[in-house]
Backbone as XML, in Angstrom:
<?xml version="1.0"?>
<chain id="A" units="angstrom">
  <residue number="1" name="MET">
    <atom name="N" x="-16.489" y="-12.208" z="-6.544"/>
    <atom name="CA" x="-15.264" y="-12.398" z="-7.305"/>
    <atom name="C" x="-14.834" y="-13.863" z="-7.165"/>
  </residue>
  <residue number="2" name="ARG">
    <atom name="N" x="-14.265" y="-14.379" z="-8.216"/>
    <atom name="CA" x="-13.821" y="-15.776" z="-8.260"/>
    <atom name="C" x="-12.444" y="-15.988" z="-7.664"/>
  </residue>
  <residue number="3" name="LEU">
    <atom name="N" x="-11.939" y="-15.059" z="-6.941"/>
    <atom name="CA" x="-10.579" y="-15.125" z="-6.437"/>
    <atom name="C" x="-10.323" y="-16.389" z="-5.622"/>
  </residue>
  <residue number="4" name="LYS">
    <atom name="N" x="-11.176" y="-16.676" z="-4.665"/>
    <atom name="CA" x="-10.969" y="-17.846" z="-3.803"/>
    <atom name="C" x="-10.967" y="-19.130" z="-4.627"/>
  </residue>
  <residue number="5" name="GLU">
    <atom name="N" x="-11.900" y="-19.229" z="-5.553"/>
    <atom name="CA" x="-11.993" y="-20.406" z="-6.427"/>
    <atom name="C" x="-10.703" y="-20.592" z="-7.230"/>
  </residue>
  <residue number="6" name="LEU">
    <atom name="N" x="-10.216" y="-19.523" z="-7.830"/>
    <atom name="CA" x="-8.984" y="-19.597" z="-8.618"/>
    <atom name="C" x="-7.784" y="-19.931" z="-7.744"/>
  </residue>
  <residue number="7" name="ARG">
    <atom name="N" x="-7.718" y="-19.311" z="-6.596"/>
    <atom name="CA" x="-6.592" y="-19.532" z="-5.678"/>
    <atom name="C" x="-6.548" y="-20.988" z="-5.223"/>
  </residue>
  <residue number="8" name="LYS">
    <atom name="N" x="-7.689" y="-21.520" z="-4.820"/>
    <atom name="CA" x="-7.735" y="-22.910" z="-4.348"/>
    <atom name="C" x="-7.456" y="-23.890" z="-5.481"/>
  </residue>
  <residue number="9" name="LYS">
    <atom name="N" x="-7.951" y="-23.599" z="-6.666"/>
    <atom name="CA" x="-7.712" y="-24.461" z="-7.825"/>
    <atom name="C" x="-6.220" y="-24.577" z="-8.118"/>
  </residue>
  <residue number="10" name="ARG">
    <atom name="N" x="-5.508" y="-23.478" z="-7.932"/>
    <atom name="CA" x="-4.056" y="-23.473" z="-8.183"/>
    <atom name="C" x="-3.241" y="-23.846" z="-6.945"/>
  </residue>
  <residue number="11" name="LYS">
    <atom name="N" x="-3.937" y="-24.134" z="-5.845"/>
    <atom name="CA" x="-3.296" y="-24.538" z="-4.589"/>
    <atom name="C" x="-2.302" y="-23.484" z="-4.086"/>
  </residue>
  <residue number="12" name="VAL">
    <atom name="N" x="-2.782" y="-22.244" z="-4.091"/>
    <atom name="CA" x="-1.992" y="-21.111" z="-3.614"/>
    <atom name="C" x="-2.650" y="-20.594" z="-2.338"/>
  </residue>
  <residue number="13" name="SER">
    <atom name="N" x="-1.879" y="-20.411" z="-1.306"/>
    <atom name="CA" x="-2.428" y="-19.874" z="-0.060"/>
    <atom name="C" x="-2.655" y="-18.371" z="-0.186"/>
  </residue>
  <residue number="14" name="GLN">
    <atom name="N" x="-3.473" y="-17.843" z="0.704"/>
    <atom name="CA" x="-3.682" y="-16.390" z="0.719"/>
    <atom name="C" x="-2.358" y="-15.676" z="0.947"/>
  </residue>
  <residue number="15" name="LEU">
    <atom name="N" x="-1.543" y="-16.213" z="1.838"/>
    <atom name="CA" x="-0.268" y="-15.583" z="2.144"/>
    <atom name="C" x="0.658" y="-15.583" z="0.926"/>
  </residue>
  <residue number="16" name="LYS">
    <atom name="N" x="0.752" y="-16.711" z="0.225"/>
    <atom name="CA" x="1.598" y="-16.795" z="-0.966"/>
    <atom name="C" x="1.125" y="-15.807" z="-2.028"/>
  </residue>
  <residue number="17" name="LEU">
    <atom name="N" x="-0.185" y="-15.761" z="-2.256"/>
    <atom name="CA" x="-0.725" y="-14.819" z="-3.236"/>
    <atom name="C" x="-0.403" y="-13.386" z="-2.832"/>
  </residue>
  <residue number="18" name="ALA">
    <atom name="N" x="-0.609" y="-13.084" z="-1.571"/>
    <atom name="CA" x="-0.328" y="-11.734" z="-1.073"/>
    <atom name="C" x="1.144" y="-11.371" z="-1.269"/>
  </residue>
  <residue number="19" name="LEU">
    <atom name="N" x="2.031" y="-12.286" z="-0.937"/>
    <atom name="CA" x="3.459" y="-12.017" z="-1.105"/>
    <atom name="C" x="3.828" y="-11.848" z="-2.571"/>
  </residue>
  <residue number="20" name="ASP">
    <atom name="N" x="3.282" y="-12.704" z="-3.432"/>
    <atom name="CA" x="3.586" y="-12.621" z="-4.863"/>
    <atom name="C" x="3.118" y="-11.306" z="-5.479"/>
  </residue>
  <residue number="21" name="LEU">
    <atom name="N" x="1.999" y="-10.783" z="-4.968"/>
    <atom name="CA" x="1.444" y="-9.547" z="-5.532"/>
    <atom name="C" x="1.760" y="-8.311" z="-4.693"/>
  </residue>
  <residue number="22" name="GLN">
    <atom name="N" x="2.578" y="-8.494" z="-3.671"/>
    <atom name="CA" x="2.968" y="-7.411" z="-2.772"/>
    <atom name="C" x="1.751" y="-6.755" z="-2.130"/>
  </residue>
  <residue number="23" name="LEU">
    <atom name="N" x="0.852" y="-7.618" z="-1.631"/>
    <atom name="CA" x="-0.331" y="-7.176" z="-0.912"/>
    <atom name="C" x="-0.298" y="-7.765" z="0.489"/>
  </residue>
  <residue number="24" name="ASN">
    <atom name="N" x="-1.253" y="-7.379" z="1.292"/>
    <atom name="CA" x="-1.392" y="-7.917" z="2.639"/>
    <atom name="C" x="-2.317" y="-9.128" z="2.589"/>
  </residue>
  <residue number="25" name="GLN">
    <atom name="N" x="-2.021" y="-10.164" z="3.369"/>
    <atom name="CA" x="-2.858" y="-11.361" z="3.396"/>
    <atom name="C" x="-4.277" y="-11.025" z="3.825"/>
  </residue>
  <residue number="26" name="ASN">
    <atom name="N" x="-4.422" y="-10.101" z="4.735"/>
    <atom name="CA" x="-5.737" y="-9.674" z="5.197"/>
    <atom name="C" x="-6.542" y="-9.043" z="4.047"/>
  </residue>
  <residue number="27" name="THR">
    <atom name="N" x="-5.883" y="-8.351" z="3.176"/>
    <atom name="CA" x="-6.533" y="-7.749" z="2.016"/>
    <atom name="C" x="-7.084" y="-8.830" z="1.095"/>
  </residue>
  <residue number="28" name="ILE">
    <atom name="N" x="-6.296" y="-9.876" z="0.856"/>
    <atom name="CA" x="-6.754" y="-10.997" z="0.033"/>
    <atom name="C" x="-7.993" y="-11.621" z="0.661"/>
  </residue>
  <residue number="29" name="SER">
    <atom name="N" x="-7.956" y="-11.819" z="1.957"/>
    <atom name="CA" x="-9.094" y="-12.391" z="2.670"/>
    <atom name="C" x="-10.340" y="-11.529" z="2.493"/>
  </residue>
  <residue number="30" name="ARG">
    <atom name="N" x="-10.192" y="-10.233" z="2.597"/>
    <atom name="CA" x="-11.333" y="-9.321" z="2.440"/>
    <atom name="C" x="-11.867" y="-9.314" z="1.010"/>
  </residue>
  <residue number="31" name="TYR">
    <atom name="N" x="-10.984" y="-9.449" z="0.031"/>
    <atom name="CA" x="-11.449" y="-9.567" z="-1.356"/>
    <atom name="C" x="-12.298" y="-10.827" z="-1.508"/>
  </residue>
  <residue number="32" name="GLU">
    <atom name="N" x="-11.831" y="-11.912" z="-0.917"/>
    <atom name="CA" x="-12.536" y="-13.190" z="-1.054"/>
    <atom name="C" x="-13.894" y="-13.199" z="-0.366"/>
  </residue>
  <residue number="33" name="THR">
    <atom name="N" x="-14.021" y="-12.491" z="0.726"/>
    <atom name="CA" x="-15.301" y="-12.459" z="1.445"/>
    <atom name="C" x="-16.227" y="-11.354" z="0.947"/>
  </residue>
  <residue number="34" name="GLY">
    <atom name="N" x="-15.702" y="-10.470" z="0.111"/>
    <atom name="CA" x="-16.512" y="-9.375" z="-0.398"/>
    <atom name="C" x="-16.551" y="-8.172" z="0.530"/>
  </residue>
  <residue number="35" name="ALA">
    <atom name="N" x="-15.746" y="-8.201" z="1.580"/>
    <atom name="CA" x="-15.700" y="-7.080" z="2.517"/>
    <atom name="C" x="-14.967" y="-5.882" z="1.918"/>
  </residue>
  <residue number="36" name="ARG">
    <atom name="N" x="-14.201" y="-6.139" z="0.871"/>
    <atom name="CA" x="-13.439" y="-5.079" z="0.207"/>
    <atom name="C" x="-13.388" y="-5.392" z="-1.285"/>
  </residue>
  <residue number="37" name="GLU">
    <atom name="N" x="-13.350" y="-4.345" z="-2.102"/>
    <atom name="CA" x="-13.242" y="-4.518" z="-3.550"/>
    <atom name="C" x="-11.858" y="-4.089" z="-4.019"/>
  </residue>
  <residue number="38" name="ALA">
    <atom name="N" x="-11.325" y="-4.859" z="-4.953"/>
    <atom name="CA" x="-10.008" y="-4.555" z="-5.498"/>
    <atom name="C" x="-10.088" y="-3.340" z="-6.420"/>
  </residue>
  <residue number="39" name="ASP">
    <atom name="N" x="-9.042" y="-2.531" z="-6.388"/>
    <atom name="CA" x="-8.981" y="-1.397" z="-7.307"/>
    <atom name="C" x="-8.547" y="-1.888" z="-8.691"/>
  </residue>
  <residue number="40" name="TYR">
    <atom name="N" x="-8.575" y="-1.007" z="-9.644"/>
    <atom name="CA" x="-8.289" y="-1.350" z="-11.033"/>
    <atom name="C" x="-6.917" y="-2.010" z="-11.192"/>
  </residue>
  <residue number="41" name="ASN">
    <atom name="N" x="-5.889" y="-1.430" z="-10.616"/>
    <atom name="CA" x="-4.535" y="-1.979" z="-10.749"/>
    <atom name="C" x="-4.423" y="-3.362" z="-10.125"/>
  </residue>
  <residue number="42" name="THR">
    <atom name="N" x="-5.088" y="-3.566" z="-8.999"/>
    <atom name="CA" x="-5.056" y="-4.873" z="-8.345"/>
    <atom name="C" x="-5.807" y="-5.907" z="-9.172"/>
  </residue>
  <residue number="43" name="LEU">
    <atom name="N" x="-6.919" y="-5.518" z="-9.783"/>
    <atom name="CA" x="-7.645" y="-6.432" z="-10.662"/>
    <atom name="C" x="-6.760" y="-6.897" z="-11.813"/>
  </residue>
  <residue number="44" name="ILE">
    <atom name="N" x="-5.993" y="-5.993" z="-12.360"/>
    <atom name="CA" x="-5.072" y="-6.340" z="-13.448"/>
    <atom name="C" x="-4.029" y="-7.343" z="-12.937"/>
  </residue>
  <residue number="45" name="LYS">
    <atom name="N" x="-3.454" y="-7.072" z="-11.772"/>
    <atom name="CA" x="-2.461" y="-7.987" z="-11.198"/>
    <atom name="C" x="-3.042" y="-9.376" z="-10.963"/>
  </residue>
  <residue number="46" name="LEU">
    <atom name="N" x="-4.252" y="-9.422" z="-10.418"/>
    <atom name="CA" x="-4.898" y="-10.709" z="-10.141"/>
    <atom name="C" x="-5.203" y="-11.466" z="-11.430"/>
  </residue>
  <residue number="47" name="ALA">
    <atom name="N" x="-5.730" y="-10.767" z="-12.409"/>
    <atom name="CA" x="-6.046" y="-11.395" z="-13.692"/>
    <atom name="C" x="-4.776" y="-11.917" z="-14.367"/>
  </residue>
  <residue number="48" name="ASP">
    <atom name="N" x="-3.718" y="-11.137" z="-14.335"/>
    <atom name="CA" x="-2.447" y="-11.574" z="-14.913"/>
    <atom name="C" x="-1.884" y="-12.775" z="-14.152"/>
  </residue>
  <residue number="49" name="TYR">
    <atom name="N" x="-1.962" y="-12.747" z="-12.847"/>
    <atom name="CA" x="-1.438" y="-13.817" z="-12.007"/>
    <atom name="C" x="-2.113" y="-15.150" z="-12.336"/>
  </residue>
  <residue number="50" name="PHE">
    <atom name="N" x="-3.420" y="-15.120" z="-12.480"/>
    <atom name="CA" x="-4.175" y="-16.343" z="-12.746"/>
    <atom name="C" x="-4.411" y="-16.590" z="-14.243"/>
  </residue>
  <residue number="51" name="ASP">
    <atom name="N" x="-3.916" y="-15.683" z="-15.081"/>
    <atom name="CA" x="-4.049" y="-15.779" z="-16.533"/>
    <atom name="C" x="-5.510" y="-15.917" z="-16.957"/>
  </residue>
  <residue number="52" name="VAL">
    <atom name="N" x="-6.341" y="-15.037" z="-16.431"/>
    <atom name="CA" x="-7.760" y="-14.983" z="-16.780"/>
    <atom name="C" x="-8.118" y="-13.532" z="-17.097"/>
  </residue>
  <residue number="53" name="SER">
    <atom name="N" x="-9.283" y="-13.339" z="-17.688"/>
    <atom name="CA" x="-9.741" y="-11.975" z="-17.955"/>
    <atom name="C" x="-10.300" y="-11.349" z="-16.674"/>
  </residue>
  <residue number="54" name="ILE">
    <atom name="N" x="-10.321" y="-10.055" z="-16.628"/>
    <atom name="CA" x="-10.917" y="-9.351" z="-15.492"/>
    <atom name="C" x="-12.413" y="-9.660" z="-15.431"/>
  </residue>
  <residue number="55" name="ASP">
    <atom name="N" x="-13.059" y="-9.759" z="-16.577"/>
    <atom name="CA" x="-14.482" y="-10.115" z="-16.592"/>
    <atom name="C" x="-14.719" y="-11.479" z="-15.946"/>
  </residue>
  <residue number="56" name="TYR">
    <atom name="N" x="-13.843" y="-12.432" z="-16.208"/>
    <atom name="CA" x="-13.982" y="-13.753" z="-15.585"/>
    <atom name="C" x="-13.774" y="-13.637" z="-14.070"/>
  </residue>
  <residue number="57" name="LEU">
    <atom name="N" x="-12.773" y="-12.908" z="-13.687"/>
    <atom name="CA" x="-12.473" y="-12.709" z="-12.270"/>
    <atom name="C" x="-13.664" y="-12.087" z="-11.543"/>
  </residue>
  <residue number="58" name="LEU">
    <atom name="N" x="-14.348" y="-11.158" z="-12.201"/>
    <atom name="CA" x="-15.488" y="-10.468" z="-11.597"/>
    <atom name="C" x="-16.822" y="-11.177" z="-11.848"/>
  </residue>
  <residue number="59" name="GLU">
    <atom name="N" x="-16.753" y="-12.375" z="-12.436"/>
    <atom name="CA" x="-17.938" y="-13.202" z="-12.702"/>
    <atom name="C" x="-18.903" y="-12.576" z="-13.706"/>
  </residue>
  <residue number="60" name="ARG">
    <atom name="N" x="-18.363" y="-11.795" z="-14.615"/>
    <atom name="CA" x="-19.187" y="-11.208" z="-15.676"/>
    <atom name="C" x="-19.300" y="-12.153" z="-16.861"/>
  </residue>
  <residue number="61" name="THR">
    <atom name="N" x="-18.432" y="-13.163" z="-16.889"/>
    <atom name="CA" x="-18.452" y="-14.180" z="-17.936"/>
    <atom name="C" x="-17.960" y="-15.495" z="-17.350"/>
  </residue>
  <residue number="62" name="ASP">
    <atom name="N" x="-18.317" y="-16.580" z="-18.004"/>
    <atom name="CA" x="-17.815" y="-17.886" z="-17.591"/>
    <atom name="C" x="-16.638" y="-18.340" z="-18.449"/>
  </residue>
  <residue number="63" name="ASN">
    <atom name="N" x="-16.217" y="-17.475" z="-19.356"/>
    <atom name="CA" x="-15.096" y="-17.758" z="-20.235"/>
    <atom name="C" x="-13.827" y="-17.122" z="-19.641"/>
  </residue>
  <residue number="64" name="PRO">
    <atom name="N" x="-12.880" y="-17.938" z="-19.155"/>
    <atom name="CA" x="-11.695" y="-17.373" z="-18.522"/>
    <atom name="C" x="-10.674" y="-16.786" z="-19.497"/>
  </residue>
  <residue number="65" name="LYS">
    <atom name="N" x="-10.860" y="-17.010" z="-20.795"/>
    <atom name="CA" x="-9.879" y="-16.587" z="-21.795"/>
    <atom name="C" x="-9.687" y="-15.075" z="-21.801"/>
  </residue>
  <residue number="66" name="ARG">
    <atom name="N" x="-8.428" y="-14.693" z="-21.826"/>
    <atom name="CA" x="-8.090" y="-13.269" z="-21.921"/>
    <atom name="C" x="-8.015" y="-12.860" z="-23.375"/>
  </residue>
  <residue number="67" name="TYR">
    <atom name="N" x="-8.424" y="-11.650" z="-23.641"/>
    <atom name="CA" x="-8.336" y="-11.095" z="-24.997"/>
    <atom name="C" x="-7.143" y="-10.174" z="-25.047"/>
  </residue>
  <residue number="68" name="LYS">
    <atom name="N" x="-6.267" y="-10.419" z="-25.983"/>
    <atom name="CA" x="-5.035" y="-9.611" z="-26.072"/>
    <atom name="C" x="-5.049" y="-8.760" z="-27.297"/>
  </residue>
</chain>
């Protein structure tokens, strides 16, 4: 998942992201290392937060544009 890349690009800490999305910082860390996978609702929150598509977040495409 591109989570770490997106987070660092926007200069957001794991803690800030976790607080903004009402998650645990440890959970964000596990998503970034691949130790845990985000559920559907969390993927939506992450994609909305970074304004990218879920496919981009999951590295299924290199096009970050969301389709509405």
